[in-house]
C-alpha positions as CSV (number, residue, x, y, z in Angstrom):
1,M,-7.6,40.8,-30.1
2,P,-4.5,42.7,-31.1
3,S,-3.1,41.5,-34.4
4,G,0.4,41.4,-33.0
5,G,-0.4,38.5,-30.6
6,R,0.2,38.5,-26.8
7,H,3.6,36.8,-26.9
8,R,5.2,38.2,-30.0
9,A,8.6,39.8,-29.4
10,P,8.7,43.5,-30.0
11,Q,9.6,44.4,-33.6
12,H,12.4,46.9,-34.0
13,P,12.0,49.4,-36.9
14,S,14.2,49.0,-39.9
15,T,16.8,51.6,-40.9
16,V,14.5,52.8,-43.7
17,M,11.5,53.2,-41.4
18,K,13.7,55.1,-38.9
19,V,14.5,57.5,-41.7
20,L,10.9,57.8,-42.7
21,R,9.8,58.5,-39.1
22,T,12.4,61.2,-38.5
23,T,11.8,63.0,-41.8
24,G,8.0,62.8,-41.8
25,A,8.0,60.8,-45.0
26,V,5.5,58.3,-43.6
27,T,2.8,61.0,-43.9
28,A,3.9,61.7,-47.5
29,L,3.9,58.0,-48.3
30,V,0.4,57.4,-47.1
31,G,-0.8,60.6,-48.8
32,S,0.7,59.4,-52.1
33,G,-1.4,56.2,-52.1
34,L,1.5,53.8,-51.8
35,A,0.7,50.9,-49.7
36,V,1.9,47.4,-48.9
37,T,-0.3,44.9,-50.6
38,A,-1.0,41.3,-49.7
39,A,1.0,38.6,-51.4
40,P,0.3,34.9,-51.8
41,A,1.5,32.7,-49.0
42,G,5.1,31.7,-49.6
43,A,5.6,34.2,-52.4
44,A,8.8,36.3,-52.6
45,T,8.1,39.9,-51.5
46,A,9.5,43.2,-52.6
47,D,11.1,43.4,-49.1
48,D,13.0,40.2,-49.9
49,F,14.4,41.9,-53.0
50,A,15.2,45.0,-50.9
51,K,17.3,42.8,-48.6
52,L,18.9,41.2,-51.6
53,R,19.8,44.6,-53.1
54,Q,21.3,45.8,-49.8
55,C,23.5,42.8,-49.6
56,E,24.6,42.8,-53.3
57,S,25.2,46.5,-53.8
58,G,24.3,48.5,-50.7
59,G,21.0,49.2,-52.5
60,N,22.8,51.3,-55.2
61,Y,21.0,51.0,-58.6
62,R,23.7,53.0,-60.3
63,I,26.8,51.1,-59.1
64,N,29.4,50.2,-61.6
65,T,32.8,49.4,-60.0
66,G,34.4,47.9,-63.1
67,N,34.3,44.4,-61.8
68,G,31.9,43.1,-64.6
69,Y,28.8,43.3,-62.4
70,Y,26.3,46.2,-62.5
71,G,23.4,47.8,-60.7
72,A,21.5,46.9,-57.6
73,Y,21.4,43.2,-58.3
74,Q,24.9,42.9,-59.7
75,F,23.9,41.5,-63.1
76,D,26.6,40.6,-65.6
77,T,26.0,41.7,-69.1
78,G,25.4,38.2,-70.4
79,T,22.6,37.6,-67.9
80,W,21.1,41.0,-68.5
81,R,21.0,40.6,-72.3
82,G,19.7,37.0,-71.9
83,L,16.7,38.5,-70.1
84,G,16.0,40.7,-73.1
85,Y,17.5,44.0,-72.0
86,S,20.1,46.2,-73.7
87,G,22.8,48.6,-72.4
88,L,24.2,48.3,-68.9
89,P,22.1,47.3,-65.9
90,S,23.5,50.2,-63.9
91,D,22.2,52.6,-66.5
92,A,18.7,51.2,-66.4
93,P,15.9,52.7,-64.3
94,S,15.4,51.1,-60.9
95,A,12.0,49.7,-61.9
96,L,13.5,48.0,-64.9
97,Q,16.3,46.5,-62.7
98,D,13.6,45.2,-60.3
99,E,11.6,43.8,-63.2
100,A,14.7,41.9,-64.4
101,A,15.5,40.6,-61.0
102,Y,11.9,39.3,-60.6
103,K,12.1,37.7,-64.0
104,L,15.4,36.0,-63.2
105,Y,14.1,34.8,-59.8
106,N,10.9,33.4,-61.4
107,S,13.2,31.4,-63.7
108,R,15.9,30.3,-61.4
109,G,14.9,31.1,-57.8
110,W,17.5,32.6,-55.5
111,S,20.3,30.6,-57.2
112,P,21.8,33.5,-59.1
113,W,22.6,35.2,-55.8
114,P,23.6,32.2,-53.6
115,S,25.8,34.0,-51.1
116,C,23.4,36.9,-50.3
117,A,20.3,34.7,-50.4
118,A,21.9,32.5,-47.7
119,K,23.1,35.5,-45.7
120,M,19.8,37.3,-45.8
121,G,17.7,34.2,-45.1
122,L,15.8,34.3,-48.4
123,T,13.9,31.1,-48.4
124,R,10.5,31.9,-50.0
125,N,10.1,30.0,-53.2
126,G,6.7,31.4,-54.5
127,P,6.4,33.8,-57.4
128,A,8.1,37.2,-57.4
129,P,5.9,40.4,-57.1
130,S,4.2,41.3,-60.3
131,S,5.8,44.8,-60.3
132,S,8.0,47.0,-58.2
133,A,5.3,49.6,-57.8
134,G,2.9,49.4,-54.8
135,T,4.4,46.3,-53.3
136,S,6.7,47.7,-50.7
137,S,6.6,51.2,-49.2
138,A,10.0,50.8,-47.6
139,G,11.4,49.6,-50.9
140,A,10.0,52.6,-52.7
141,I,11.5,55.0,-50.3
142,E,14.8,53.2,-50.3
143,R,15.0,53.7,-54.0
144,A,14.1,57.3,-53.6
145,I,16.9,58.0,-51.1
146,T,19.6,55.9,-52.8
147,P,22.4,58.3,-53.7
148,A,23.5,58.5,-57.4
149,Q,26.8,56.9,-58.2
150,P,29.6,59.6,-58.1
151,A,31.1,60.7,-61.4
152,M,34.3,59.0,-62.4
153,T,37.5,60.9,-61.6
154,L,41.1,59.8,-61.7
155,D,41.3,59.6,-57.9
156,R,38.1,57.5,-57.8
157,A,39.3,55.3,-60.7
158,K,42.6,54.6,-59.0
159,A,40.8,53.9,-55.7
160,L,38.5,51.4,-57.4
161,L,41.5,49.6,-59.1
162,D,43.6,49.7,-55.9
163,S,46.7,48.9,-57.9
164,A,48.5,49.9,-61.1
165,D,48.7,46.3,-62.1
166,F,46.7,44.9,-65.1
167,T,43.1,44.0,-64.0
168,G,42.9,40.9,-66.1
169,T,40.2,42.4,-68.4
170,T,41.4,43.4,-71.9
171,L,40.0,46.8,-72.9
172,S,38.3,46.4,-76.3
173,S,35.4,47.6,-78.4
174,A,33.2,45.1,-76.6
175,L,33.4,47.3,-73.5
176,S,32.8,50.6,-75.2
177,G,29.4,51.1,-73.6
178,E,30.8,50.9,-70.0
179,V,32.4,53.5,-67.9
180,R,35.4,51.6,-66.5
181,P,38.0,52.7,-64.0
182,D,40.8,50.8,-65.8
183,A,39.9,52.6,-69.1
184,Y,39.8,55.9,-67.3
185,V,43.3,55.4,-65.8
186,W,44.7,54.3,-69.2
187,Q,43.2,57.3,-71.0
188,S,44.6,59.6,-68.3
189,E,48.1,58.1,-68.8
190,M,47.8,58.6,-72.5
191,R,46.7,62.2,-71.9
192,Q,49.8,62.7,-69.7
193,K,51.8,61.6,-72.7
194,K,50.3,64.5,-74.7
195,F,48.0,62.4,-76.8
196,I,44.7,64.0,-77.6
197,L,41.7,62.0,-76.4
198,Q,38.6,62.2,-74.3
199,V,39.1,60.9,-70.7
200,D,35.7,59.5,-69.8
201,G,36.3,55.8,-68.9
202,R,34.6,54.6,-72.1
203,F,36.9,52.6,-74.4
204,G,35.4,53.8,-77.6
205,R,36.7,54.2,-81.1
206,E,39.0,57.1,-80.2
207,S,40.7,55.0,-77.5
208,Q,40.9,52.0,-79.8
209,G,42.6,54.0,-82.5
210,L,45.1,55.4,-80.0
211,A,45.8,51.9,-78.6
212,S,46.6,50.8,-82.2
213,L,48.9,53.8,-82.7
214,Y,50.7,53.4,-79.3
215,S,51.1,49.6,-80.0
216,Y,52.8,50.6,-83.3
217,L,55.1,53.2,-81.6
218,T,56.2,51.0,-78.8
219,R,56.3,47.7,-80.8
220,V,54.2,46.2,-78.0
221,D,50.9,44.5,-78.7
222,D,48.3,42.1,-77.2
223,G,47.6,40.0,-80.2
224,K,45.0,42.3,-81.7
225,A,44.9,45.9,-83.0
226,G,43.0,48.4,-80.9
227,V,43.0,46.6,-77.6
228,V,44.7,47.1,-74.3
229,G,45.8,43.9,-72.6
230,K,48.5,43.2,-70.1
231,N,51.4,44.0,-72.5
232,L,50.2,47.5,-73.6
233,W,48.8,48.2,-70.1
234,D,52.2,47.6,-68.6
235,V,54.1,49.9,-70.9
236,T,51.4,52.6,-70.4
237,V,50.5,52.4,-66.7
238,T,52.5,49.9,-64.6
239,N,56.0,50.7,-66.1
240,P,55.4,53.6,-68.5
241,T,57.6,53.6,-71.6
242,V,59.2,57.0,-72.6
243,L,59.1,57.5,-76.3
């Protein structure tokens, strides 16, 4: 008897499978030994997490828009570090981000992603897959064809900010490990003022020192040396001060 059942509605191929069929990647997948393995009844599957990634970030493991959430599962740094990881989620390998998502799910279920879990109909409450490898052929190929995040440029930074107004996040040493569009725009404005600094979107020591200097020159500060809050941002970007 056919496994599909006589009255089962026809299954439409997913976007990923359409890509696989048209590129011949199905043959390569089978030849590589990747296969879908059985999971316990009610267990969350790798495909559940693929749906979650698609909803949260478009499936982009490298995404960092400067909104405080990073990577395919949109972790904030507090959650990421609480799970035992360092650096930024968006800089971590895809397998490590998957591992972190599985770990968080096993601890708290789908509650860290309430909107997308509801939207994607994620209702399984069994254990997450033991690893990202070998559990979902579609998920493996999806990761392989996910484009890398574009390099930060001034045009891209301005597009991500969508406004010259202060973002609400004070640039400080705590954010030195992040590539941020607001830091990139601030650095670019300081370069336009003929200050010498690297424009890379990372608010490191050089930027912190320049923030202190510019605060001294303009007599404008944000309550602490070496930071760029609303006051210093306004005289640098929103309504630039001419020295």
